[in-house]
N, C-alpha and C positions, 0 to 999 in steps of 0.2 A: 628730145625733150616731150614729145607726145607720150610715150612709155611711162616716164615718171609721173605724170600729171594724172594718167588714168589709174595708175597703181595706187596713188594717195587718196584719189576718189573711192576705190574699191575699199580700202583701208577705213575709210570714214564711214561708208556705207556698212561694213562690217560692223564697226564699232557702235554705230547707231543701233543695227538689229539686235546687238548684244545687249544694249541697255533697255531696250522697249522688252526684250524677253525677261530681264531681271525686273522690270518694273510689272509686268503681268504675273509673274511669279510671287513678288510680294504681296499683290492685291489678292491673288488666291489664299495665300496664307492669313491674311487679315480678315477675310470673309468665311473662313472654315468654321463649320459649326461643330464644335467639340463637345464631348461629354453628352451626346445624345443617348436617350435611354432606349433599350430594345423595343419597347413598346411604340417609341416615336419612328422607329426604322421599318417596324413589321408593315406588311401589305396583305390585304385578305381579298378572296374571291367569293363573290356573292352566287346566289343559285342560278344566275342568267350569266355568269362567267366573266362579269366585270370586276376590275380591281378596285377595291375601296379601302380606305384606312380605317373603317368601323369592323369590330369583330362580328361575326354572324350570329344571329339570334338561336340561342340553344333550344328553344320552344319548336323550330323549324327541321332540327336535325332528324334524320332518319337513318337506319342502318339497312344494308343488304347483308343477306346471307351468302356466302360463296356457293352453295349447292344450288341457289336460286338461279345462278348466272348460268347461261346455255350459250357454248360456243359453237357455232357451225352453220350449215345451211338452213336447216329447219329443227324443228323442236323434236326431241327423242320420243316423247310420249306419243305422239301422233303416229308414229311408225309401228308402234305394237297394238294399235287399236284394232285393226283388221288384218290379219296376216296374208289372206288369199283375196287379190283385188282383181277386177276385171275391168279390160279397156280395149281400145282399138289402136292398131299400128297405125301411126299417122306418117312415118318416114322410115324406110329402111333400106340402107345402101349395101346391097349383096357384097360387092367386091370388097369394101372396107370392113364389114362385117359388124355395122352398128346401126342404131336407129332410135326412134323414140315412140312410147305407147302413152297414149292419152288415156287416164284414169276415168271412167265412166262417171264414178260418185263426185270426185273433187275435181275433175277437169284439169289436173296437173299433168305436166309431161314428165314422163319418167324416161331416163337412159336405159338402153338395153344394148348389150354385146352379143356377139354371135356364140360366144362361150357360155352364155347363159340359156340357150334355147335347147330344148328336148327335140323338137323338130323344126324345119326351115319354115319361116314366116315370110310375108310379104306385106306390102301396103294394104290397109283397110280389113286386115284380118282382126277377128275377134279373138282375143287371148284370155287367158287367166294367168297370173303371175303374183310373185312375192316380191318384196323389197329388201334391200340391204342397204345400210347407211355405209356412206363413204365419205371422204373427207370433201368432195366436190357436191355431194347431195346424195339422193338416193339412186340405186340401180335396181333395174328390174332383174330377178333370178328366177329360176324354175319356170320359165315360159312355155306356155302350151297353149294350142289352138283349142279353141271352145267349138 
């Protein structure tokens, strides 16, 4: 007797869920907004990155030329200003063969590898060098002791 009673109850619950689902479906169909224009569906992004429903002001529009965009670690033009630079070796790891040179004028730290050395260098040596642009930034090349 227990098995048949619970079976009927399960069927009633299933039927109730089915009816509720149909009611929700009918309600959604009744409340749907049909025939919206494209303008009603568009969203715009303002100059601060916020989403709005109003189009942007054409007077605030500005264009950027592709040639003005520089991708990389530093500006390319600054590399060609002074080809031979002077600096002090701040760190050099002889076994690993790399180190850093601090430029005396700009105070920026430039990476140096043992392959770019004319003669062996050590920390606190004064050197002259040229720079070469790489994907990670500038590397010192043609490094000589002063």
